[in-house]
Structure formats: C-alpha cells, structure tokens
PyMOL Python script that loads the backbone (N, CA, C, O; Angstrom):
from pymol import cmd

cmd.read_pdbstr("""\
ATOM      1  N   MET A   1      60.597  95.325  37.951  1.00  0.00           N
ATOM      2  CA  MET A   1      61.273  94.383  38.813  1.00  0.00           C
ATOM      3  C   MET A   1      60.751  92.977  38.506  1.00  0.00           C
ATOM      4  O   MET A   1      59.550  92.778  38.322  1.00  0.00           O
ATOM      5  N   ILE A   2      61.646  92.029  38.456  1.00  0.00           N
ATOM      6  CA  ILE A   2      61.282  90.634  38.203  1.00  0.00           C
ATOM      7  C   ILE A   2      61.352  89.855  39.515  1.00  0.00           C
ATOM      8  O   ILE A   2      62.354  89.895  40.228  1.00  0.00           O
ATOM      9  N   LYS A   3      60.267  89.149  39.814  1.00  0.00           N
ATOM     10  CA  LYS A   3      60.216  88.288  40.994  1.00  0.00           C
ATOM     11  C   LYS A   3      59.904  86.870  40.524  1.00  0.00           C
ATOM     12  O   LYS A   3      59.233  86.672  39.511  1.00  0.00           O
ATOM     13  N   HIS A   4      60.394  85.902  41.267  1.00  0.00           N
ATOM     14  CA  HIS A   4      60.107  84.494  40.991  1.00  0.00           C
ATOM     15  C   HIS A   4      59.157  83.992  42.067  1.00  0.00           C
ATOM     16  O   HIS A   4      59.380  84.224  43.256  1.00  0.00           O
ATOM     17  N   LEU A   5      58.104  83.310  41.655  1.00  0.00           N
ATOM     18  CA  LEU A   5      57.151  82.770  42.613  1.00  0.00           C
ATOM     19  C   LEU A   5      57.804  81.627  43.382  1.00  0.00           C
ATOM     20  O   LEU A   5      58.271  80.652  42.793  1.00  0.00           O
ATOM     21  N   ASP A   6      57.829  81.762  44.695  1.00  0.00           N
ATOM     22  CA  ASP A   6      58.415  80.741  45.555  1.00  0.00           C
ATOM     23  C   ASP A   6      57.354  79.928  46.271  1.00  0.00           C
ATOM     24  O   ASP A   6      57.593  78.784  46.658  1.00  0.00           O
ATOM     25  N   ASN A   7      56.179  80.520  46.446  1.00  0.00           N
ATOM     26  CA  ASN A   7      55.134  79.902  47.241  1.00  0.00           C
ATOM     27  C   ASN A   7      53.796  80.151  46.557  1.00  0.00           C
ATOM     28  O   ASN A   7      53.426  81.297  46.300  1.00  0.00           O
ATOM     29  N   LYS A   8      53.086  79.091  46.270  1.00  0.00           N
ATOM     30  CA  LYS A   8      51.809  79.204  45.554  1.00  0.00           C
ATOM     31  C   LYS A   8      50.852  80.171  46.249  1.00  0.00           C
ATOM     32  O   LYS A   8      50.085  80.868  45.586  1.00  0.00           O
ATOM     33  N   ASP A   9      50.894  80.215  47.563  1.00  0.00           N
ATOM     34  CA  ASP A   9      49.987  81.080  48.313  1.00  0.00           C
ATOM     35  C   ASP A   9      50.241  82.564  48.046  1.00  0.00           C
ATOM     36  O   ASP A   9      49.345  83.386  48.235  1.00  0.00           O
ATOM     37  N   ASP A  10      51.443  82.909  47.611  1.00  0.00           N
ATOM     38  CA  ASP A  10      51.769  84.304  47.321  1.00  0.00           C
ATOM     39  C   ASP A  10      51.195  84.777  45.983  1.00  0.00           C
ATOM     40  O   ASP A  10      51.105  85.981  45.746  1.00  0.00           O
ATOM     41  N   PHE A  11      50.812  83.859  45.120  1.00  0.00           N
ATOM     42  CA  PHE A  11      50.371  84.219  43.768  1.00  0.00           C
ATOM     43  C   PHE A  11      49.210  85.215  43.796  1.00  0.00           C
ATOM     44  O   PHE A  11      49.244  86.229  43.098  1.00  0.00           O
ATOM     45  N   ASN A  12      48.197  84.931  44.590  1.00  0.00           N
ATOM     46  CA  ASN A  12      47.035  85.818  44.641  1.00  0.00           C
ATOM     47  C   ASN A  12      47.381  87.210  45.149  1.00  0.00           C
ATOM     48  O   ASN A  12      46.756  88.189  44.742  1.00  0.00           O
ATOM     49  N   ASN A  13      48.374  87.309  46.038  1.00  0.00           N
ATOM     50  CA  ASN A  13      48.813  88.625  46.503  1.00  0.00           C
ATOM     51  C   ASN A  13      49.494  89.398  45.383  1.00  0.00           C
ATOM     52  O   ASN A  13      49.284  90.603  45.241  1.00  0.00           O
ATOM     53  N   PHE A  14      50.310  88.709  44.585  1.00  0.00           N
ATOM     54  CA  PHE A  14      51.013  89.371  43.492  1.00  0.00           C
ATOM     55  C   PHE A  14      50.044  89.912  42.447  1.00  0.00           C
ATOM     56  O   PHE A  14      50.226  91.021  41.943  1.00  0.00           O
ATOM     57  N   ILE A  15      49.006  89.127  42.117  1.00  0.00           N
ATOM     58  CA  ILE A  15      48.123  89.549  41.024  1.00  0.00           C
ATOM     59  C   ILE A  15      47.070  90.578  41.454  1.00  0.00           C
ATOM     60  O   ILE A  15      46.267  91.017  40.631  1.00  0.00           O
ATOM     61  N   LYS A  16      47.069  90.962  42.727  1.00  0.00           N
ATOM     62  CA  LYS A  16      46.166  92.043  43.161  1.00  0.00           C
ATOM     63  C   LYS A  16      46.579  93.364  42.517  1.00  0.00           C
ATOM     64  O   LYS A  16      45.741  94.222  42.240  1.00  0.00           O
ATOM     65  N   GLU A  17      47.874  93.513  42.286  1.00  0.00           N
ATOM     66  CA  GLU A  17      48.399  94.705  41.617  1.00  0.00           C
ATOM     67  C   GLU A  17      48.446  94.434  40.116  1.00  0.00           C
ATOM     68  O   GLU A  17      48.200  93.314  39.671  1.00  0.00           O
ATOM     69  N   ARG A  18      48.760  95.455  39.353  1.00  0.00           N
ATOM     70  CA  ARG A  18      48.968  95.282  37.908  1.00  0.00           C
ATOM     71  C   ARG A  18      50.330  94.613  37.728  1.00  0.00           C
ATOM     72  O   ARG A  18      51.359  95.186  38.085  1.00  0.00           O
ATOM     73  N   VAL A  19      50.332  93.405  37.176  1.00  0.00           N
ATOM     74  CA  VAL A  19      51.565  92.627  37.055  1.00  0.00           C
ATOM     75  C   VAL A  19      51.497  91.762  35.795  1.00  0.00           C
ATOM     76  O   VAL A  19      50.429  91.302  35.392  1.00  0.00           O
ATOM     77  N   LEU A  20      52.658  91.555  35.191  1.00  0.00           N
ATOM     78  CA  LEU A  20      52.776  90.657  34.046  1.00  0.00           C
ATOM     79  C   LEU A  20      53.346  89.344  34.553  1.00  0.00           C
ATOM     80  O   LEU A  20      54.429  89.319  35.138  1.00  0.00           O
ATOM     81  N   VAL A  21      52.622  88.253  34.334  1.00  0.00           N
ATOM     82  CA  VAL A  21      53.067  86.935  34.805  1.00  0.00           C
ATOM     83  C   VAL A  21      53.613  86.149  33.613  1.00  0.00           C
ATOM     84  O   VAL A  21      52.947  85.994  32.589  1.00  0.00           O
ATOM     85  N   ASP A  22      54.837  85.660  33.772  1.00  0.00           N
ATOM     86  CA  ASP A  22      55.505  84.847  32.759  1.00  0.00           C
ATOM     87  C   ASP A  22      55.474  83.393  33.217  1.00  0.00           C
ATOM     88  O   ASP A  22      56.179  83.012  34.151  1.00  0.00           O
ATOM     89  N   PHE A  23      54.647  82.582  32.548  1.00  0.00           N
ATOM     90  CA  PHE A  23      54.630  81.143  32.805  1.00  0.00           C
ATOM     91  C   PHE A  23      55.696  80.524  31.908  1.00  0.00           C
ATOM     92  O   PHE A  23      55.628  80.647  30.685  1.00  0.00           O
ATOM     93  N   TYR A  24      56.683  79.856  32.513  1.00  0.00           N
ATOM     94  CA  TYR A  24      57.861  79.369  31.781  1.00  0.00           C
ATOM     95  C   TYR A  24      58.324  78.036  32.357  1.00  0.00           C
ATOM     96  O   TYR A  24      57.788  77.548  33.352  1.00  0.00           O
ATOM     97  N   ALA A  25      59.337  77.460  31.704  1.00  0.00           N
ATOM     98  CA  ALA A  25      60.042  76.292  32.242  1.00  0.00           C
ATOM     99  C   ALA A  25      61.525  76.454  31.920  1.00  0.00           C
ATOM    100  O   ALA A  25      61.887  77.049  30.905  1.00  0.00           O
ATOM    101  N   ASP A  26      62.368  75.926  32.780  1.00  0.00           N
ATOM    102  CA  ASP A  26      63.818  76.060  32.606  1.00  0.00           C
ATOM    103  C   ASP A  26      64.319  75.391  31.323  1.00  0.00           C
ATOM    104  O   ASP A  26      65.317  75.833  30.753  1.00  0.00           O
ATOM    105  N   TRP A  27      63.648  74.343  30.862  1.00  0.00           N
ATOM    106  CA  TRP A  27      64.087  73.590  29.686  1.00  0.00           C
ATOM    107  C   TRP A  27      63.562  74.183  28.372  1.00  0.00           C
ATOM    108  O   TRP A  27      63.912  73.692  27.299  1.00  0.00           O
ATOM    109  N   CYS A  28      62.753  75.202  28.436  1.00  0.00           N
ATOM    110  CA  CYS A  28      62.067  75.760  27.259  1.00  0.00           C
ATOM    111  C   CYS A  28      62.948  76.763  26.521  1.00  0.00           C
ATOM    112  O   CYS A  28      63.324  77.795  27.077  1.00  0.00           O
ATOM    113  N   GLY A  29      63.281  76.451  25.251  1.00  0.00           N
ATOM    114  CA  GLY A  29      64.125  77.338  24.447  1.00  0.00           C
ATOM    115  C   GLY A  29      63.559  78.739  24.271  1.00  0.00           C
ATOM    116  O   GLY A  29      64.260  79.711  24.554  1.00  0.00           O
ATOM    117  N   PRO A  30      62.310  78.882  23.812  1.00  0.00           N
ATOM    118  CA  PRO A  30      61.737  80.226  23.666  1.00  0.00           C
ATOM    119  C   PRO A  30      61.662  80.984  24.998  1.00  0.00           C
ATOM    120  O   PRO A  30      61.773  82.210  25.020  1.00  0.00           O
ATOM    121  N   CYS A  31      61.474  80.259  26.103  1.00  0.00           N
ATOM    122  CA  CYS A  31      61.455  80.899  27.425  1.00  0.00           C
ATOM    123  C   CYS A  31      62.824  81.495  27.740  1.00  0.00           C
ATOM    124  O   CYS A  31      62.921  82.598  28.279  1.00  0.00           O
ATOM    125  N   LYS A  32      63.882  80.754  27.397  1.00  0.00           N
ATOM    126  CA  LYS A  32      65.241  81.250  27.624  1.00  0.00           C
ATOM    127  C   LYS A  32      65.522  82.480  26.766  1.00  0.00           C
ATOM    128  O   LYS A  32      66.223  83.393  27.202  1.00  0.00           O
ATOM    129  N   MET A  33      64.978  82.507  25.550  1.00  0.00           N
ATOM    130  CA  MET A  33      65.158  83.668  24.666  1.00  0.00           C
ATOM    131  C   MET A  33      64.381  84.878  25.197  1.00  0.00           C
ATOM    132  O   MET A  33      64.808  86.018  25.016  1.00  0.00           O
ATOM    133  N   LEU A  34      63.254  84.633  25.845  1.00  0.00           N
ATOM    134  CA  LEU A  34      62.410  85.715  26.353  1.00  0.00           C
ATOM    135  C   LEU A  34      62.980  86.340  27.624  1.00  0.00           C
ATOM    136  O   LEU A  34      62.767  87.526  27.873  1.00  0.00           O
ATOM    137  N   ALA A  35      63.694  85.567  28.424  1.00  0.00           N
ATOM    138  CA  ALA A  35      64.176  86.034  29.731  1.00  0.00           C
ATOM    139  C   ALA A  35      64.957  87.347  29.669  1.00  0.00           C
ATOM    140  O   ALA A  35      64.654  88.250  30.449  1.00  0.00           O
ATOM    141  N   PRO A  36      65.956  87.502  28.773  1.00  0.00           N
ATOM    142  CA  PRO A  36      66.687  88.779  28.760  1.00  0.00           C
ATOM    143  C   PRO A  36      65.822  89.945  28.279  1.00  0.00           C
ATOM    144  O   PRO A  36      66.080  91.093  28.641  1.00  0.00           O
ATOM    145  N   ILE A  37      64.820  89.669  27.483  1.00  0.00           N
ATOM    146  CA  ILE A  37      63.915  90.731  27.031  1.00  0.00           C
ATOM    147  C   ILE A  37      63.056  91.206  28.196  1.00  0.00           C
ATOM    148  O   ILE A  37      62.828  92.405  28.354  1.00  0.00           O
ATOM    149  N   LEU A  38      62.583  90.273  29.007  1.00  0.00           N
ATOM    150  CA  LEU A  38      61.779  90.658  30.169  1.00  0.00           C
ATOM    151  C   LEU A  38      62.574  91.523  31.139  1.00  0.00           C
ATOM    152  O   LEU A  38      62.007  92.378  31.819  1.00  0.00           O
ATOM    153  N   GLU A  39      63.894  91.301  31.205  1.00  0.00           N
ATOM    154  CA  GLU A  39      64.736  92.112  32.091  1.00  0.00           C
ATOM    155  C   GLU A  39      64.780  93.571  31.647  1.00  0.00           C
ATOM    156  O   GLU A  39      65.106  94.445  32.451  1.00  0.00           O
ATOM    157  N   LYS A  40      64.461  93.851  30.392  1.00  0.00           N
ATOM    158  CA  LYS A  40      64.469  95.220  29.872  1.00  0.00           C
ATOM    159  C   LYS A  40      63.130  95.928  30.052  1.00  0.00           C
ATOM    160  O   LYS A  40      63.028  97.132  29.816  1.00  0.00           O
ATOM    161  N   VAL A  41      62.112  95.192  30.467  1.00  0.00           N
ATOM    162  CA  VAL A  41      60.792  95.788  30.669  1.00  0.00           C
ATOM    163  C   VAL A  41      60.824  96.594  31.968  1.00  0.00           C
ATOM    164  O   VAL A  41      61.065  96.050  33.046  1.00  0.00           O
ATOM    165  N   ASP A  42      60.575  97.898  31.845  1.00  0.00           N
ATOM    166  CA  ASP A  42      60.663  98.765  33.023  1.00  0.00           C
ATOM    167  C   ASP A  42      59.350  99.477  33.328  1.00  0.00           C
ATOM    168  O   ASP A  42      59.320 100.404  34.136  1.00  0.00           O
ATOM    169  N   ILE A  43      58.267  99.049  32.685  1.00  0.00           N
ATOM    170  CA  ILE A  43      56.988  99.733  32.877  1.00  0.00           C
ATOM    171  C   ILE A  43      56.021  98.960  33.770  1.00  0.00           C
ATOM    172  O   ILE A  43      54.948  99.462  34.103  1.00  0.00           O
ATOM    173  N   ILE A  44      56.395  97.747  34.157  1.00  0.00           N
ATOM    174  CA  ILE A  44      55.510  96.909  34.968  1.00  0.00           C
ATOM    175  C   ILE A  44      56.346  95.859  35.692  1.00  0.00           C
ATOM    176  O   ILE A  44      57.398  95.446  35.204  1.00  0.00           O
ATOM    177  N   ASP A  45      55.872  95.433  36.856  1.00  0.00           N
ATOM    178  CA  ASP A  45      56.527  94.333  37.567  1.00  0.00           C
ATOM    179  C   ASP A  45      56.199  93.024  36.869  1.00  0.00           C
ATOM    180  O   ASP A  45      55.127  92.864  36.285  1.00  0.00           O
ATOM    181  N   ILE A  46      57.133  92.097  36.941  1.00  0.00           N
ATOM    182  CA  ILE A  46      56.984  90.794  36.291  1.00  0.00           C
ATOM    183  C   ILE A  46      57.130  89.702  37.340  1.00  0.00           C
ATOM    184  O   ILE A  46      58.045  89.722  38.164  1.00  0.00           O
ATOM    185  N   LEU A  47      56.210  88.754  37.290  1.00  0.00           N
ATOM    186  CA  LEU A  47      56.269  87.585  38.157  1.00  0.00           C
ATOM    187  C   LEU A  47      56.501  86.367  37.288  1.00  0.00           C
ATOM    188  O   LEU A  47      55.709  86.081  36.390  1.00  0.00           O
ATOM    189  N   LYS A  48      57.584  85.646  37.548  1.00  0.00           N
ATOM    190  CA  LYS A  48      57.901  84.436  36.784  1.00  0.00           C
ATOM    191  C   LYS A  48      57.379  83.221  37.549  1.00  0.00           C
ATOM    192  O   LYS A  48      57.660  83.045  38.734  1.00  0.00           O
ATOM    193  N   VAL A  49      56.608  82.383  36.837  1.00  0.00           N
ATOM    194  CA  VAL A  49      56.020  81.182  37.433  1.00  0.00           C
ATOM    195  C   VAL A  49      56.512  79.980  36.642  1.00  0.00           C
ATOM    196  O   VAL A  49      56.194  79.829  35.463  1.00  0.00           O
ATOM    197  N   ASN A  50      57.291  79.124  37.299  1.00  0.00           N
ATOM    198  CA  ASN A  50      57.804  77.917  36.675  1.00  0.00           C
ATOM    199  C   ASN A  50      56.685  76.872  36.637  1.00  0.00           C
ATOM    200  O   ASN A  50      56.211  76.422  37.680  1.00  0.00           O
ATOM    201  N   VAL A  51      56.268  76.491  35.432  1.00  0.00           N
ATOM    202  CA  VAL A  51      55.139  75.563  35.297  1.00  0.00           C
ATOM    203  C   VAL A  51      55.468  74.167  35.828  1.00  0.00           C
ATOM    204  O   VAL A  51      54.561  73.415  36.185  1.00  0.00           O
ATOM    205  N   ASP A  52      56.741  73.817  35.884  1.00  0.00           N
ATOM    206  CA  ASP A  52      57.119  72.520  36.445  1.00  0.00           C
ATOM    207  C   ASP A  52      56.984  72.522  37.965  1.00  0.00           C
ATOM    208  O   ASP A  52      56.656  71.497  38.563  1.00  0.00           O
ATOM    209  N   ALA A  53      57.234  73.663  38.587  1.00  0.00           N
ATOM    210  CA  ALA A  53      57.126  73.781  40.037  1.00  0.00           C
ATOM    211  C   ALA A  53      55.683  74.026  40.485  1.00  0.00           C
ATOM    212  O   ALA A  53      55.301  73.650  41.593  1.00  0.00           O
ATOM    213  N   PHE A  54      54.881  74.660  39.617  1.00  0.00           N
ATOM    214  CA  PHE A  54      53.504  75.008  39.963  1.00  0.00           C
ATOM    215  C   PHE A  54      52.536  74.569  38.861  1.00  0.00           C
ATOM    216  O   PHE A  54      51.876  75.408  38.249  1.00  0.00           O
ATOM    217  N   PRO A  55      52.448  73.251  38.605  1.00  0.00           N
ATOM    218  CA  PRO A  55      51.585  72.776  37.517  1.00  0.00           C
ATOM    219  C   PRO A  55      50.106  73.086  37.736  1.00  0.00           C
ATOM    220  O   PRO A  55      49.358  73.255  36.773  1.00  0.00           O
ATOM    221  N   ASP A  56      49.683  73.160  38.992  1.00  0.00           N
ATOM    222  CA  ASP A  56      48.280  73.462  39.275  1.00  0.00           C
ATOM    223  C   ASP A  56      47.928  74.892  38.882  1.00  0.00           C
ATOM    224  O   ASP A  56      46.836  75.137  38.371  1.00  0.00           O
ATOM    225  N   LEU A  57      48.832  75.837  39.111  1.00  0.00           N
ATOM    226  CA  LEU A  57      48.593  77.217  38.675  1.00  0.00           C
ATOM    227  C   LEU A  57      48.523  77.295  37.161  1.00  0.00           C
ATOM    228  O   LEU A  57      47.659  77.975  36.608  1.00  0.00           O
ATOM    229  N   ALA A  58      49.430  76.599  36.491  1.00  0.00           N
ATOM    230  CA  ALA A  58      49.421  76.580  35.027  1.00  0.00           C
ATOM    231  C   ALA A  58      48.099  76.017  34.519  1.00  0.00           C
ATOM    232  O   ALA A  58      47.523  76.549  33.570  1.00  0.00           O
ATOM    233  N   ALA A  59      47.621  74.959  35.134  1.00  0.00           N
ATOM    234  CA  ALA A  59      46.358  74.356  34.724  1.00  0.00           C
ATOM    235  C   ALA A  59      45.180  75.298  34.977  1.00  0.00           C
ATOM    236  O   ALA A  59      44.263  75.387  34.160  1.00  0.00           O
ATOM    237  N   ASN A  60      45.211  75.998  36.109  1.00  0.00           N
ATOM    238  CA  ASN A  60      44.127  76.935  36.442  1.00  0.00           C
ATOM    239  C   ASN A  60      43.969  78.025  35.399  1.00  0.00           C
ATOM    240  O   ASN A  60      42.859  78.505  35.165  1.00  0.00           O
ATOM    241  N   TYR A  61      45.066  78.420  34.771  1.00  0.00           N
ATOM    242  CA  TYR A  61      45.025  79.506  33.783  1.00  0.00           C
ATOM    243  C   TYR A  61      45.115  78.989  32.351  1.00  0.00           C
ATOM    244  O   TYR A  61      45.364  79.760  31.423  1.00  0.00           O
ATOM    245  N   GLY A  62      44.916  77.698  32.174  1.00  0.00           N
ATOM    246  CA  GLY A  62      44.837  77.123  30.838  1.00  0.00           C
ATOM    247  C   GLY A  62      46.127  77.205  30.053  1.00  0.00           C
ATOM    248  O   GLY A  62      46.102  77.352  28.831  1.00  0.00           O
ATOM    249  N   ILE A  63      47.253  77.113  30.738  1.00  0.00           N
ATOM    250  CA  ILE A  63      48.549  77.192  30.064  1.00  0.00           C
ATOM    251  C   ILE A  63      48.802  75.874  29.342  1.00  0.00           C
ATOM    252  O   ILE A  63      49.007  74.833  29.967  1.00  0.00           O
ATOM    253  N   MET A  64      48.784  75.941  28.020  1.00  0.00           N
ATOM    254  CA  MET A  64      49.019  74.750  27.193  1.00  0.00           C
ATOM    255  C   MET A  64      50.371  74.830  26.484  1.00  0.00           C
ATOM    256  O   MET A  64      50.952  73.806  26.124  1.00  0.00           O
ATOM    257  N   SER A  65      50.867  76.054  26.288  1.00  0.00           N
ATOM    258  CA  SER A  65      52.155  76.287  25.625  1.00  0.00           C
ATOM    259  C   SER A  65      52.917  77.328  26.430  1.00  0.00           C
ATOM    260  O   SER A  65      52.328  78.203  27.066  1.00  0.00           O
ATOM    261  N   ILE A  66      54.234  77.213  26.389  1.00  0.00           N
ATOM    262  CA  ILE A  66      55.055  78.206  27.076  1.00  0.00           C
ATOM    263  C   ILE A  66      56.089  78.748  26.104  1.00  0.00           C
ATOM    264  O   ILE A  66      56.481  78.048  25.170  1.00  0.00           O
ATOM    265  N   PRO A  67      56.531  79.963  26.301  1.00  0.00           N
ATOM    266  CA  PRO A  67      56.102  80.880  27.347  1.00  0.00           C
ATOM    267  C   PRO A  67      54.700  81.424  27.093  1.00  0.00           C
ATOM    268  O   PRO A  67      54.280  81.596  25.948  1.00  0.00           O
ATOM    269  N   THR A  68      53.994  81.689  28.173  1.00  0.00           N
ATOM    270  CA  THR A  68      52.716  82.399  28.119  1.00  0.00           C
ATOM    271  C   THR A  68      52.816  83.580  29.069  1.00  0.00           C
ATOM    272  O   THR A  68      53.202  83.431  30.228  1.00  0.00           O
ATOM    273  N   LEU A  69      52.463  84.752  28.564  1.00  0.00           N
ATOM    274  CA  LEU A  69      52.439  85.973  29.366  1.00  0.00           C
ATOM    275  C   LEU A  69      50.991  86.343  29.624  1.00  0.00           C
ATOM    276  O   LEU A  69      50.182  86.394  28.698  1.00  0.00           O
ATOM    277  N   ILE A  70      50.662  86.604  30.888  1.00  0.00           N
ATOM    278  CA  ILE A  70      49.316  87.049  31.245  1.00  0.00           C
ATOM    279  C   ILE A  70      49.437  88.344  32.041  1.00  0.00           C
ATOM    280  O   ILE A  70      50.180  88.421  33.019  1.00  0.00           O
ATOM    281  N   LEU A  71      48.700  89.348  31.606  1.00  0.00           N
ATOM    282  CA  LEU A  71      48.632  90.616  32.315  1.00  0.00           C
ATOM    283  C   LEU A  71      47.461  90.549  33.283  1.00  0.00           C
ATOM    284  O   LEU A  71      46.325  90.298  32.880  1.00  0.00           O
ATOM    285  N   PHE A  72      47.745  90.774  34.562  1.00  0.00           N
ATOM    286  CA  PHE A  72      46.718  90.787  35.599  1.00  0.00           C
ATOM    287  C   PHE A  72      46.571  92.192  36.150  1.00  0.00           C
ATOM    288  O   PHE A  72      47.529  92.961  36.215  1.00  0.00           O
ATOM    289  N   GLU A  73      45.347  92.506  36.543  1.00  0.00           N
ATOM    290  CA  GLU A  73      45.074  93.755  37.240  1.00  0.00           C
ATOM    291  C   GLU A  73      43.919  93.496  38.196  1.00  0.00           C
ATOM    292  O   GLU A  73      42.883  92.964  37.800  1.00  0.00           O
ATOM    293  N   ASN A  74      44.102  93.874  39.449  1.00  0.00           N
ATOM    294  CA  ASN A  74      43.080  93.661  40.483  1.00  0.00           C
ATOM    295  C   ASN A  74      42.637  92.200  40.555  1.00  0.00           C
ATOM    296  O   ASN A  74      41.460  91.912  40.775  1.00  0.00           O
ATOM    297  N   GLY A  75      43.579  91.285  40.369  1.00  0.00           N
ATOM    298  CA  GLY A  75      43.290  89.863  40.483  1.00  0.00           C
ATOM    299  C   GLY A  75      42.626  89.241  39.273  1.00  0.00           C
ATOM    300  O   GLY A  75      42.296  88.055  39.288  1.00  0.00           O
ATOM    301  N   LYS A  76      42.424  90.028  38.221  1.00  0.00           N
ATOM    302  CA  LYS A  76      41.749  89.527  37.023  1.00  0.00           C
ATOM    303  C   LYS A  76      42.689  89.492  35.828  1.00  0.00           C
ATOM    304  O   LYS A  76      43.544  90.363  35.665  1.00  0.00           O
ATOM    305  N   GLU A  77      42.515  88.468  34.994  1.00  0.00           N
ATOM    306  CA  GLU A  77      43.296  88.349  33.768  1.00  0.00           C
ATOM    307  C   GLU A  77      42.789  89.381  32.765  1.00  0.00           C
ATOM    308  O   GLU A  77      41.600  89.416  32.446  1.00  0.00           O
ATOM    309  N   ILE A  78      43.702  90.224  32.269  1.00  0.00           N
ATOM    310  CA  ILE A  78      43.339  91.289  31.322  1.00  0.00           C
ATOM    311  C   ILE A  78      43.695  90.883  29.891  1.00  0.00           C
ATOM    312  O   ILE A  78      42.880  91.012  28.978  1.00  0.00           O
ATOM    313  N   LYS A  79      44.928  90.389  29.710  1.00  0.00           N
ATOM    314  CA  LYS A  79      45.410  89.993  28.382  1.00  0.00           C
ATOM    315  C   LYS A  79      46.274  88.756  28.519  1.00  0.00           C
ATOM    316  O   LYS A  79      46.895  88.523  29.557  1.00  0.00           O
ATOM    317  N   LYS A  80      46.305  87.951  27.435  1.00  0.00           N
ATOM    318  CA  LYS A  80      47.148  86.751  27.412  1.00  0.00           C
ATOM    319  C   LYS A  80      47.826  86.661  26.052  1.00  0.00           C
ATOM    320  O   LYS A  80      47.182  86.813  25.014  1.00  0.00           O
ATOM    321  N   GLU A  81      49.118  86.415  26.067  1.00  0.00           N
ATOM    322  CA  GLU A  81      49.899  86.227  24.841  1.00  0.00           C
ATOM    323  C   GLU A  81      50.713  84.953  24.997  1.00  0.00           C
ATOM    324  O   GLU A  81      51.283  84.689  26.055  1.00  0.00           O
ATOM    325  N   ILE A  82      50.757  84.163  23.920  1.00  0.00           N
ATOM    326  CA  ILE A  82      51.476  82.890  23.941  1.00  0.00           C
ATOM    327  C   ILE A  82      52.652  82.960  22.981  1.00  0.00           C
ATOM    328  O   ILE A  82      52.527  83.465  21.865  1.00  0.00           O
ATOM    329  N   GLY A  83      53.800  82.447  23.423  1.00  0.00           N
ATOM    330  CA  GLY A  83      54.981  82.387  22.572  1.00  0.00           C
ATOM    331  C   GLY A  83      55.933  83.541  22.804  1.00  0.00           C
ATOM    332  O   GLY A  83      55.672  84.446  23.597  1.00  0.00           O
ATOM    333  N   PHE A  84      57.040  83.483  22.091  1.00  0.00           N
ATOM    334  CA  PHE A  84      58.079  84.508  22.192  1.00  0.00           C
ATOM    335  C   PHE A  84      57.531  85.851  21.731  1.00  0.00           C
ATOM    336  O   PHE A  84      56.817  85.922  20.731  1.00  0.00           O
ATOM    337  N   LYS A  85      57.860  86.913  22.454  1.00  0.00           N
ATOM    338  CA  LYS A  85      57.441  88.270  22.103  1.00  0.00           C
ATOM    339  C   LYS A  85      58.646  89.203  22.146  1.00  0.00           C
ATOM    340  O   LYS A  85      59.579  89.002  22.923  1.00  0.00           O
ATOM    341  N   THR A  86      58.609  90.230  21.294  1.00  0.00           N
ATOM    342  CA  THR A  86      59.667  91.242  21.314  1.00  0.00           C
ATOM    343  C   THR A  86      59.398  92.225  22.451  1.00  0.00           C
ATOM    344  O   THR A  86      58.310  92.239  23.026  1.00  0.00           O
ATOM    345  N   LEU A  87      60.385  93.036  22.765  1.00  0.00           N
ATOM    346  CA  LEU A  87      60.231  94.053  23.798  1.00  0.00           C
ATOM    347  C   LEU A  87      59.082  94.992  23.447  1.00  0.00           C
ATOM    348  O   LEU A  87      58.288  95.357  24.314  1.00  0.00           O
ATOM    349  N   GLU A  88      58.993  95.381  22.182  1.00  0.00           N
ATOM    350  CA  GLU A  88      57.931  96.291  21.749  1.00  0.00           C
ATOM    351  C   GLU A  88      56.553  95.653  21.929  1.00  0.00           C
ATOM    352  O   GLU A  88      55.610  96.320  22.356  1.00  0.00           O
ATOM    353  N   GLU A  89      56.437  94.371  21.606  1.00  0.00           N
ATOM    354  CA  GLU A  89      55.158  93.665  21.760  1.00  0.00           C
ATOM    355  C   GLU A  89      54.761  93.566  23.236  1.00  0.00           C
ATOM    356  O   GLU A  89      53.586  93.694  23.579  1.00  0.00           O
ATOM    357  N   ILE A  90      55.733  93.340  24.087  1.00  0.00           N
ATOM    358  CA  ILE A  90      55.441  93.242  25.520  1.00  0.00           C
ATOM    359  C   ILE A  90      55.012  94.591  26.061  1.00  0.00           C
ATOM    360  O   ILE A  90      54.052  94.674  26.827  1.00  0.00           O
ATOM    361  N   LYS A  91      55.708  95.646  25.676  1.00  0.00           N
ATOM    362  CA  LYS A  91      55.336  96.983  26.147  1.00  0.00           C
ATOM    363  C   LYS A  91      53.940  97.361  25.672  1.00  0.00           C
ATOM    364  O   LYS A  91      53.164  97.948  26.426  1.00  0.00           O
ATOM    365  N   LYS A  92      53.618  97.029  24.425  1.00  0.00           N
ATOM    366  CA  LYS A  92      52.282  97.327  23.906  1.00  0.00           C
ATOM    367  C   LYS A  92      51.224  96.548  24.680  1.00  0.00           C
ATOM    368  O   LYS A  92      50.155  97.080  24.981  1.00  0.00           O
ATOM    369  N   MET A  93      51.515  95.297  25.001  1.00  0.00           N
ATOM    370  CA  MET A  93      50.585  94.465  25.766  1.00  0.00           C
ATOM    371  C   MET A  93      50.283  95.093  27.131  1.00  0.00           C
ATOM    372  O   MET A  93      49.170  94.972  27.643  1.00  0.00           O
ATOM    373  N   CYS A  94      51.276  95.761  27.709  1.00  0.00           N
ATOM    374  CA  CYS A  94      51.157  96.304  29.061  1.00  0.00           C
ATOM    375  C   CYS A  94      50.599  97.727  29.103  1.00  0.00           C
ATOM    376  O   CYS A  94      50.437  98.296  30.183  1.00  0.00           O
ATOM    377  N   GLU A  95      50.309  98.295  27.959  1.00  0.00           N
ATOM    378  CA  GLU A  95      49.788  99.679  27.924  1.00  0.00           C
ATOM    379  C   GLU A  95      48.419  99.756  28.554  1.00  0.00           C
ATOM    380  O   GLU A  95      47.827 100.834  28.614  1.00  0.00           O
TER     381      GLU A  95
END
""", "prot")
cmd.dss("prot")
cmd.show_as("cartoon", "prot")
cmd.util.cbc("prot")
cmd.orient("prot")
C-alpha cells in the first residue's frame, strides 16, 4: 500500500513498522518514472515524502538527490538507495 505523508508528526509512527520511504518531488523526472514501479511493489508498505513539502525531513536523512529510497524497520534506517530503481532492485532491497 502506498501512503503519502500529510503531517510531519506522522513520520515517526510510519517508520516504527517495516516501511520503504520514497523521498521525491513532483518536478523530478526520475521520480515520475519510479512512481508506477512503486505501485507494483506488493511486499512492503511505501510512504511517499515530498521533499518540497518536508525539507526538514529530507535534511535529517541526508537526502541530496532524488529519488531516494530508504528502508526503515523499528524506527531505524536499514538500507538506502539513490536514483531510479527497477522493480527487481526494489524487491531485493526489501528482502
């Protein structure tokens, strides 16, 4: 399931579970290419965080390029991948 972060305060609640966070921007070409691929991911929940709406969250996690995918578990960052990824690469990241 894909959710969009609406409130910064909800972020910590989302990352308590195992979740893949997609840091993106609406104007980003590779982010637009990644969006339909993320819709095919059925092994983990995905939280989309717009870096323009939540620049402080992006800064907290050292987001310098987008898209950036971060796998969280129990509130901790497990893996980070930067740039466009294929469905297979995303599934492998989430194993």
